[in-house]
N, C-alpha and C positions, 0 to 999 in steps of 0.2 A: 503492499500497499504506500502511495505517496505522500500522503498525510495524515497525521492521527493524533486528535488533541490540539489541532492548530501548528503544530510544530510537522518540520521538515521530513525525510526519510531517514528512518533510524541508523546513525552511522553517518550522517554528513555533516559536513563542515558548516560551523555557525556565520550566520549572515548576517552582519550588525544592521542593515539596512532593511531584509526582509523580518528582521526581529523586531525591531523600532515601529515598523507599519502594521504589526497585529494590534488588531481591537482589545486584549487583554494586556497587551503589552502596556499601552497606551492610557486604558482607564486604572492599571495597577500604578501606573507614575504618579498619576492625578492623587489616589488614594494616600498616597506616599507624600505628598506633597501638601494634601491635607491633615494629614497629621502631624507634620513640621508645624503649620501655620498655628494648627489647635495648642498643642502642648509650650509651643514657643511665646505664643501671646500669653499664656496664662502664668509660668515660670518666670517671662521676664516683668509684665506691668498686672499680673494679676491679684499682687498684694499689696494693700493699703493702709493708713493708719490715719487718725484725727490729730488735728495738729497739735493738742497735747497731750499726746500720746507717743510713744517710741517703739513697742511693738507693734508688727505688721499686722493686718488680718487679711483673709480672703476677700477680694473684690465682690463674690456673692454672697451676701446677706452674712458675711462672715462666718460662712460656712465651710470648715477647714475640710470637708468630706468632698464638698464640689468640685475646688481645686486639684485635691486630690485624683480625685476622679479623674478630672480634663487631662490632668498632667499623665497622669499612669495610662490611659487607654491612648494618649496621643503616641505614647512611648512604644508602647506594646504593638499597636498598629505600623508604626513606622518600623520599627524590628521585622514583623510580620511580613509586610510588603518587599521589605528588602530580600528577605529571605526565600521568597517566593519569584520574585524576579532572577535570583540566582538558579532555582530549581527549572525557570522557562528557559533559560540560556543551556542548563544542562539538560533538557528534554530532548533533543535530537539524539542523543549518545545511549539513550534508554531504548533498548531493542527488544523487551519483552514488553508485551501487549497487556499484561496482567500489573505488572509495575506502573505501567505509563495510566491502567484504569484507577489506580487506587491513588496514585497524583492528582487524579481530575477529581474524584470523589472527597480528598482532603482540600483540595480547593475551593470545592463547592461547600463542603461543611463548614471550612474558617469564614468564607467570605458572606456567609449567612450568619454565622455567628456574630460576626463585627458589625453588622448592617443594623442587628437587634440591637448592639449594643452602644452602638451611638443614638440609636433612636431613643433609650432609655437616656442616656448622657444628654441628648438636648433637651428632652424635657426638663431634666435636674437643672440644667444651667441657665435654661429660660425660667425658670420657677422661680430660682434663686436670685437669679437677677431683676425679676421683677417684684420681688418682696426686698429687695435691699433698700437701706433708707437714706436719705439724703444728707442727712447729718455725719453718716459714717462717713461718708467721703463727699466732702462741702466743696473740695477743688476740683472733684469729677477725674482724678486721674486714673489712668488706664479704662475707661470708660468706652473707649474705641477699640482695645484691646479685647475686652469683654463681648463686644458686640461681634468682634470678628472670628472670635472663637465660638459663639453658638451661631453662628453663620455657617460657618463650614463644618462644625458637628452634624447641623441639618444634610448638607449636601453629603457628607459621608455617607449618609444613609442612603441613599441612591447610588453612589460610587461603588459601595460594597457589594449592593443588590443587582449592581450591572456585571460585577464581578462573577455573583451567582448563577446569572441566567445564561452567561458566557459560558461556562463551566458545564452547563445542563447541556448546552448545543455540542460543546467538544466531547462530553459525555456519549452521545449519542455517535458521534463519529468513532470513537475508540470502543465503543459496543461493536459497532458493525464489523469493524475490524477484527475483535474477539472472535465474532461468530461464524467469520469467513475461514479465521483459522481453523475452526473448532472442524467447520462442515468439508473443506478442502485441506487436504495434506497431498504433498506432492505425488506421495506412490497410489491415491484414490481419485484423486480429480478427474476429468475428463473436459473437454471443451464444451460437448453438450449439457453436462452437468453446470458447469461455469454459467455459461449461458443463462439456464434457467432460473439459477439462484439469482443471478442478477435482474432476470426478468419480476421475479416475485418480490426482490428490493423495491424494484419501480413500482409495481404496483403496490404496496406499502405505502410508498410515497408519494400516491396519487398521480400516477403516471397515468397518460391517456390510454384506454383498453384499446384501443386501434391499433397498440403496437405487440398485439397477442393474436392477431388477426389477418394480418400484412397477406399471408398466405391462402387465405380461408378462401373458398370456392364454394358459391352454392350450387349444388347438383343439380337443381333445376333448370339452372343455365347452361349445363355444361353438356354438350351434346353426344360427347362419348359416354358418358355418366351412365352406371344400370339403372333399368326402372326401377322403380318402388317396388317393395313386396308386395306383391298377391296382385299384380298388374299383369293382365293376359297379353301375350306377346303375339302379334297375328302374323309377324312374316312378313307382311306386306303392306302397301299404303293404298291410297284410294286410287292412284295413278295405273297402279298393276291388279287393279280389278279385272276380272274377265268380261270379255263382251256379254251382251243380250242372248238372248236365241234368236237368229235370223232364218229359221228355216220355212219361215211362213211366206218371208220375199223372195224365197230362192228361186229362180229359173232353171236352174240347172246348166246356165250357157257359159261356165266357165269351170275349169277344174275336172272332177271323172266326169264322163258320160255313161250316164245306164243304158246296156244293150238289149234290145227287144230280141226273143226269139220266138 
């Protein structure tokens, strides 16, 4: 198979241009960038204090758990994105279809998990920011950073969700490759069997039914076809029927003459 899970043929050389043009690579880089923005905003400007205080508190309603959640999630998703990018680079070297399928399933599960966790994080940060008191931050320091972290947490829900959907599409392709390898081995496969299998897969994918009856001929339109069962064969047509009896009009002027004795 030329491709599986959006990767090139197993054992092929790494092509940077093709790699960075793949949809999953682009979306994964976006997830990586969003995680950097979120934990960077909270870590740098997410802690403020009142003019008469020395100790700094979390900008989200002084809830230390909100800031810890944002920083922790941003750090973990940053590392996770980098790890799966490395796996995508190494993926063309994986020759086993089962190992490719495991990698795809792991990608789907992790992406769906982080999408849900960012939904929780967005709700937490947005709620705590709404409950923040103005007297806790009269100079409104770090307000832009707080809004940015909330905004990119919201966007991260959809980017990680998009990675899950892309993973499902890749799972279909790698499952097809696995099914193909199970059904057809070099010792048992034949051209006819391969054509039948490919026709069946086209049918499952919604191909036009005319692909399967291109050589079909209607027996009623074929002059050489055998007649249907139960039909009596006469052996002649109307043009071959015997002429009517003409003895009444025969005067004996031609042909055999009878002799009178």
